[in-house]
C-alpha positions, -999 to 999 in steps of 0.1 A, spaced: -705 -389 -39 -723 -420 -51 -714 -456 -42 -695 -462 -75 -674 -431 -69 -666 -443 -33 -655 -478 -46 -633 -461 -73 -618 -440 -45 -610 -471 -25 -592 -488 -54 -572 -456 -62 -561 -451 -26 -554 -488 -18 -535 -496 -50 -515 -464 -48 -505 -471 -12 -499 -508 -17 -481 -503 -50 -458 -478 -33 -450 -495 0 -447 -530 -14 -422 -520 -40 -399 -502 -16 -378 -532 -6 -371 -539 -43 -361 -504 -53 -340 -494 -23 -303 -496 -24 -290 -532 -24 -268 -526 6 -299 -517 27 -326 -542 36 -355 -529 57 -334 -502 72 -304 -525 80 -271 -522 63 -259 -554 45 -232 -565 21 -246 -557 -14 -236 -592 -27 -260 -608 -2 -291 -588 -14 -302 -619 -35 -294 -645 -8 -323 -668 0 -324 -657 36 -328 -620 28 -349 -626 -3 -373 -646 19 -378 -616 42 -388 -594 12 -411 -622 -1 -430 -625 33 -434 -588 36 -449 -585 1 -472 -615 4 -485 -604 38 -489 -568 26 -510 -580 -4 -531 -602 19 -538 -576 45 -545 -550 18 -571 -570 0 -588 -581 33 -590 -545 45 -602 -533 11 -630 -560 9 -642 -552 45 -641 -514 39 -662 -518 7 -687 -540 25 -690 -514 53 -696 -486 28 -722 -506 9 -741 -512 42 -739 -475 52 -751 -465 18 -781 -488 19 -791 -481 55 -783 -444 57 -771 -423 27 -742 -420 2 -727 -392 24 -724 -417 53 -709 -444 30 -677 -423 24 -670 -421 62 -653 -455 60 -627 -445 35 -603 -425 58 -603 -451 87 -597 -479 61 -567 -460 47 -553 -455 82 -557 -491 90 -539 -501 58 -510 -477 66 -508 -491 102 -508 -527 89 -480 -519 65 -460 -502 92 -464 -532 115 -452 -555 86 -422 -533 80 -413 -533 117 -416 -571 117 -393 -573 87 -369 -548 103 -366 -570 134 -360 -601 113 -332 -583 95 -316 -573 128 -317 -609 140 -302 -622 107 -274 -596 109 -266 -602 146 -263 -640 138 -240 -634 108 -203 -627 103 -208 -599 78 -190 -573 100 -159 -595 101 -159 -603 64 -165 -567 51 -147 -534 55 -163 -500 62 -154 -474 37 -167 -438 34 -161 -420 1 -165 -382 -3 -163 -364 -36 -155 -328 -31 -163 -320 -67 -197 -337 -66 -218 -305 -62 -200 -287 -90 -218 -307 -117 -255 -304 -127 -274 -319 -98 -307 -302 -100 -332 -289 -125 -331 -251 -129 -349 -233 -100 -360 -207 -126 -389 -230 -133 -405 -216 -101 -410 -184 -120 -437 -202 -140 -455 -209 -107 -456 -172 -99 -469 -164 -134 -497 -190 -130 -506 -176 -95 -508 -141 -110 -530 -153 -138 -553 -171 -112 -555 -139 -92 -562 -118 -123 -590 -141 -135 -607 -138 -101 -605 -100 -101 -614 -95 -138 -645 -119 -138 -657 -112 -103 -687 -90 -113 -699 -114 -140 -694 -146 -119 -725 -165 -107 -739 -157 -73 -736 -194 -62 -701 -209 -66 -697 -247 -69 -672 -261 -44 -676 -299 -44 -684 -324 -71 -691 -361 -74 -676 -384 -100 -703 -376 -125 -696 -339 -123 -727 -330 -103 -722 -302 -78 -727 -314 -42 -720 -281 -24 -724 -244 -33 -712 -213 -15 -722 -176 -19 -700 -155 -41 -675 -134 -23 -639 -121 -29 -626 -147 -4 -638 -175 -26 -618 -162 -55 -587 -157 -33 -588 -192 -19 -572 -209 -49 -544 -182 -49 -538 -189 -12 -535 -226 -18 -511 -220 -47 -489 -198 -25 -489 -225 2 -480 -252 -24 -452 -229 -38 -436 -228 -3 -439 -266 1 -424 -273 -34 -395 -248 -29 -387 -265 4 -388 -300 -12 -365 -288 -40 -341 -272 -15 -340 -304 6 -330 -325 -24 -302 -301 -32 -289 -299 4 -291 -336 12 -260 -356 22 -238 -371 -4 -238 -409 -3 -215 -428 -27 -209 -465 -29 -173 -472 -20 -171 -503 -41 -179 -484 -73 -176 -447 -66 -177 -434 -102 -209 -453 -111 -225 -444 -77 -217 -407 -81 -233 -406 -116 -263 -425 -104 -267 -402 -74 -264 -371 -96 -291 -384 -120 -313 -394 -90 -313 -359 -77 -318 -344 -111 -348 -366 -120 -365 -361 -86 -360 -323 -88 -375 -324 -123 -404 -344 -108 -409 -319 -80 -410 -290 -106 -434 -310 -128 -457 -319 -100 -459 -283 -87 -466 -270 -121 -496 -292 -129 -510 -286 -94 -508 -249 -100 -526 -254 -133 -553 -275 -114 -561 -246 -91 -562 -222 -120 -588 -245 -136 -608 -245 -104 -607 -207 -105 -621 -208 -140 -649 -229 -127 -656 -205 -98 -659 -175 -121 -682 -194 -145 -658 -194 -175 -655 -232 -174 -690 -246 -171 -685 -283 -180 -681 -297 -145 -674 -332 -158 -642 -319 -173 -633 -302 -140 -640 -334 -122 -618 -353 -147 -589 -328 -140 -594 -330 -102 -592 -368 -103 -568 -372 -132 -540 -348 -121 -534 -364 -87 -536 -398 -103 -510 -388 -129 -487 -376 -101 -490 -409 -82 -484 -430 -112 -455 -408 -123 -440 -411 -88 -443 -449 -88 -428 -452 -123 -399 -429 -115 -392 -448 -82 -391 -481 -100 -369 -468 -129 -344 -449 -106 -344 -468 -73 -332 -452 -41 -300 -431 -48 -303 -440 -85 -292 -476 -79 -315 -488 -108 -301 -464 -133 -277 -482 -156 -245 -463 -161 -219 -490 -166 -210 -522 -148 -182 -528 -124 -165 -559 -138 -136 -563 -113 -155 -591 -95 -144 -577 -62 -166 -584 -31 -189 -556 -23 -182 -541 12 -207 -525 35 -204 -488 27 -211 -477 63 -225 -496 91 -244 -468 109 -275 -488 119 -272 -474 154 -281 -439 141 -313 -452 123 -341 -458 148 -363 -486 135 -344 -482 103 -365 -451 94 -356 -421 117 -320 -408 114 -306 -394 147 -269 -385 146 -259 -353 165 -223 -357 152 -234 -356 115 -236 -319 103 -261 -329 75 -297 -318 78 -310 -341 51 -301 -377 42 -315 -403 19 -341 -426 33 -332 -462 42 -367 -475 34 -385 -460 4 -375 -433 -20 -365 -398 -12 -350 -380 17 -355 -376 55 -342 -353 82 -313 -358 107 -334 -355 139 -301 -353 159 -298 -317 147 -319 -290 165 -323 -271 133 -340 -301 117 -366 -301 145 -371 -264 140 -377 -269 102 -399 -300 108 -421 -283 135 -422 -251 115 -434 -269 84 -461 -288 103 -472 -256 120 -473 -239 86 -495 -266 70 -518 -269 101 -520 -231 103 -530 -229 67 -557 -255 72 -571 -236 102 -568 -203 83 -587 -218 54 -615 -232 75 -620 -199 93 -615 -179 61 -643 -197 43 -669 -193 71 
């Protein structure tokens, strides 16, 4: 990869990460601030708004400083050594950025704990839990039959590899730079044509698990306006399940395109490079847009407005179960999955042994596939 491609990679990675993490405080539920439960009517108070402002400003400052230093390091490595060495700074820079944002989040979390401990919110608000027994009877999720299309694409990918194997070139392109130039070839073998299929199967498992987690996650309804909250939460699950299905579908298409490249049917490598960069970028942009439009638990979806003027209570003050406002640990809660407090999506209830089994199993599955792939391609 040339220096221009490396710099483009920096900007894509940094702006994707910063754009995601720095918008989280503004699209989370208004009764949660940096993992701490608050009265919803205080979300726009100057004290809490100042915590969000400092987090955003510091995140932007740290992000741009790290980005500038990382680019300078890559330029130096490129000039003194080679373009291959220049890319070595990308991964450390991304980890440093993620670590910096994590530190900033923890600092904001501690600020919110202090603000809450010095306040009288608990005395002025009431705790209410609302459960709708008919909630899951409505349309919560996109149809799982869409996964059938994944299987069809996998079968086509496998069929293409088998059908065109004899006519495929002896050297198979594996890596490309931003200009579509091949940077690495491997010898033709049946394992090369099976690799995209194996990756597709792994992704199928991951997307089915993500879809299942959305459907099984704990119901959370705002007690101050249950009808609105219920509809927002329903639409939130529906839209994200649609996003999961859409993301999985275009990733399956991407690996089918890579198979067409391997067998020599698709010879314009610039188009392949465009797909390889464009599809992940589309997914990231779509995720950010969806997050901003829906908010956590669908709180940014306009259904109708509660005009009673009543004071918004704290729905449930269960901060003690949220470690650092991020990790949910409640052995008494039968739910395996629950909505995140910081960010968009769902997390696990680590107080349940089954959650640990699922989490460790998923990590072993992903790590095992990575090890299998590295050994398989030798």
